[in-house]
C-alpha positions, 0 to 999 in steps of 0.5 A, a space after each residue: 129732700 124737699 120736706 114739708 114747710 113748718 111755717 103756717 101749719 094749723 094746730 090740727 095739722 101739727 098734731 096729725 104730723 106728730 102721729 104720722 112721725 111716731 108711726 113711721 119711726 116705730 116702723 123703721 126703728 131697727 135701722 135707727 137703733 143700729 150703730 154703724 160701727 157694728 155693721 159687721 159684728 151685728 150683720 146689719 146688712 142682713 137685717 135689711 129685707 132681701 129685696 132692699 139688699 138687691 136694690 142697694 147692693 153695688 150702688 156707688 156713692 153718687 148713685 146713693 146720693 141721687 137715688 136714695 137721698 134724693 139729691 141729684 147733682 146738677 144736670 143729672 137725671 134720676 135713673 134707677 138701674 133696677 125696679 126698686 121694692 115698693 117698701 123702699 120707695 115708700 120709705 124714701 117718699 115718706 121721709 121726704 114728705 114728713 120731715 121739716 124742710 131745711 131750705 130757706 124760703 128765699 135765695 140766700 146770696 153767695 156771701 162767700 163767693 169772693 172769699 170762702 173765709 170772709 162773708 161779704 155781708 159783714 165788715 172786717 171788725 165783725 169777721 175777726 175771730 169768727 169762722 165762716 159758718 159762724 159768720 153766716 149764723 150770726 148775721 142771719 140770726 142777728 137780722 131775725 132777732 132785730 126784726 123780732 125785737 122791733 115787732 114785739 117792742 122788746 127793750 132788751 135782748 138776752 143771749 144765752 149760752 154763747 159767752 154773751 149776756 148769760 153764760 155759765 163758763 167764766 172763761 168764755 165770759 172773760 173771752 167775750 168781754 175781751 173781744 167786745 173791747 177789741 170790736 169797739 176799738 176797731 169800730 172807733 177807728 173805722 168811724 174816724 176813717 169813714 164816718 159816713 159808713 158807720 151808724 150814728 147813735 149810742 154804741 153799747 157793749 153787751 152786759 155779761 152775767 156768769 150763771 148756769 141756766 136752770 129750767 127750775 130757777 125763777 125767772 126773776 132770779 135769772 133774767 132781771 139781774 141783767 140790770 140792777 135795779 131792773 127797769 120798769 116795763 122791761 120787755 125781754 127777747 130770749 135767744 140762743 144760737 145752737 143752745 145745747 141739749 137741755 139749754 134749749 128746753 130751759 129757754 122754752 120754760 123761761 119764755 113760758 113762765 116769765 111775763 117779762 119775756 115776750 119773744 123767743 128765737 132759739 136754735 137747738 142742737 145736741 138732742 142726745 144731751 136732752 134729759 130723759 125724762 124732762 127734755 122730751 117730750 114736752 107737749 101733752 099731745 106727743 107724750 100720749 102718743 104710742 111710740 113717741 120714745 126717742 132714746 139716745 141713739 135716735 136723738 144722736 142720729 138726728 144731729 147728723 148733717 144729711 146735706 153735707 154727707 150727700 155732698 160727700 157721696 156725690 164727690 165719692 172721696 176716699 174719706 167715705 171709707 172711715 165707717 167701714 174701717 171703724 166697723 172692721 176695727 170693732 170686729 178685731 176689738 171684740 175678738 181680742 176683748 169681748 167685753 169692750 164694745 163700741 169704745 171711743 176711738 180718738 181721731 186717726 189722721 188721714 184715714 183715707 191714706 191708710 191700708 185697713 190693717 194700718 188703721 186697725 193697728 192704730 185703732 187698737 192702740 187708741 183703745 189701749 190694746 196691743 197694736 201688734 195683735 195678729 190680724 186676719 188680713 183676709 177677713 179685713 180685706 173682705 170687710 173692706 170689699 163691703 165698703 159700699 154696703 156700709 155707706 148704703 146702710 148709713 145713708 138709710 139711717 141718715 134718710 130717717 134722721 130728719 124725721 127724729 129732729 122734726 118730731 123733737 121740734 114739733 113737740 116744742 111747737 105743740 108745747 108752746 101752742 098748748 099754753 096759748 102762745 104763738 110759735 113757728 119754725 123757720 129755716 134761716 141758715 143755709 143747711 150746707 153751712 149749718 145743718 141745725 138751721 131751724 129757729 123756733 120763734 115764739 111770741 106771747 101775742 100773734 104777729 099776724 101778717 107781720 110775721 112774714 118779715 122774719 123770713 125775708 133776707 135783708 138786701 
């Protein structure tokens, strides 16, 4: 999905985009509201127009990735086996045109080519205890934060919610302090072995504060105790890597109300955990638009990883049947106990190796029902035969999900812009590694052409 660049849109263009997004989301609300585990109980396939059913029915997973999600495999040519209805083609085109692109504007080096678990862009001490996804995120956000702090003259960087700087969980803070000590010791050893490759200058360990971040807390109470007494003329850069739910909103509010905070670099996630009301909408513009409502189901769907699922479709592995199996299980659960709807089912290992009746029996046990309930094997096998339909419907919902995320992030841009601040969204992570990869960068003063340096990749 190419999408629209979030960078450089005028205030009026952002407003128009918000209007279009609310209209489109309202039009396809039935798809977005649906739970895929209710595919059979609520006859979700039957809710689609007949012409859509005919176009999608029988498509295998790689064809769905290519024809619907617009992600053809290498060297493939898009070929429709039949004439698709204009409404379905319009949906595909609209979803592509209105969603913020998550592709970085530069060619990201293949840092995991030599070793899939170790970034070649980080030295060993900085990779320890860090998974590849987080190595990539820390490196990229660290580069951006460093450049942003230099451009805005920041004297301190406040990292919220990662076990660093400000964190509400005492255990995470203690773990972070332990890892800090390990890292400093490793760097000292490395300096002794190779003094020419270690940067000179003072090496400071992060200062940690155990505190829950409240959007209503005065900024002096939250930020300035990081040094006691606080230095005069302090200029803070506030950052959060995948700040969950309302934490992202709290960062925006503190940036807005605290004069000492002159820059912000925030990557949000877990949109379903936003308070309602309070977490969305934030801007006056989006708040007055008809159809702006984004209930829990839509915000939860916005957190799915389209690129990762498209790759799974292209590989057509047996793991794709999980949604079909879970939807079949839901029919058995409701037959046995009608009031028990959409219960959480703990992970069942190696689903793709199980027969559907074996999965259902284990699922019944997970939700506290008798696993030996008599099963209608013919009905279960009929459900399994519709596996590609389940995948097709889920792919439709996934096609629309980026529009929900775009509206949430666009609302945050407009909120900051309405207060006279300068804000942009930049895709800085590889979406295949980190689907929530749009960082919201905000400053109190315009950066002009200097802003472009934030988009570049360090060599």
